[in-house]
C-alpha positions, -999 to +999 in steps of 0.1 A: +000+000+000+013+034-009+014+062+017-010+083-005-036+054-001-033+051+036-066+052+055-049+072+082-038+099+057-073+101+042-089+105+076-064+132+086-072+151+054-109+148+061-104+161+096-084+191+085-110+199+058-138+196+083-121+218+109-114+245+082-150+245+071-162+248+107-138+276+115-149+296+084-186+290+091-181+302+128-162+333+117-189+342+091-217+336+116-200+357+143-195+385+118-231+385+108-242+386+145-219+414+154-235+439+129-255+466+146-293+467+140-301+500+124-335+493+108-365+482+129-400+477+115-432+466+131-454+448+105-492+452+105-496+414+102-473+387+115-451+366+093-433+333+099-396+337+108-377+344+077-350+366+063-345+383+029-316+402+014-329+437+007-306+462-009-274+446+002-284+439+038-301+409+055-335+417+070-347+392+097-385+391+103-404+370+128-440+377+140-445+414+135-409+424+141-382+430+114-346+439+121-318+448+097-282+460+097-268+490+079-272+493+041-259+517+015-295+525+005-317+552+020-339+543+049-371+551+029-359+526+002-354+498+028-388+506+043-405+503+009-387+471+002-398+456+035-433+465+026-429+448-008-415+416+008-435+413+040-465+436+039-475+470+053-456+483+083-472+498+114-439+516+123-404+519+109-373+534+125-338+541+113-311+542+140-338+546+166-356+575+149-391+566+140-406+576+107-434+602+111-469+595+098-462+611+064-430+591+058-448+559+070-477+565+045-452+569+017-434+537+027-467+518+027-479+534-005 
C-alpha cells in the first residue's frame, strides 16, 4: 500500500478539511451577528420567521418584528422594500428614529 492510499492519511485530510469548514462558518456567523441593528420595523400582520436580502443587507423578520443591519440604501428605500417583501408596516425606525406619519404613509404606499 502506498502512503497516499493510507486510510490514516485520508482521515487526517478529512479532519483538516472539516475543521477548516467549521472555522470559516463560525467566523462568518459571528461577523453576521456582530452587525448593529439600524432598521426596525413593526409589521401590521405577523409573518413566519424568515430573512431576505434587501438592498445589500439581511432583514430578519419574525412575527411582526423586522430587524436589519446598515445598508448603503436610503432608509425610505429599505422601508418600501420591507413592505414589498413582508406587507405593510405599522412603524419603521432608522437608528432609533421613527418615521413620522407622512413618511410611513409613503413607505406603505
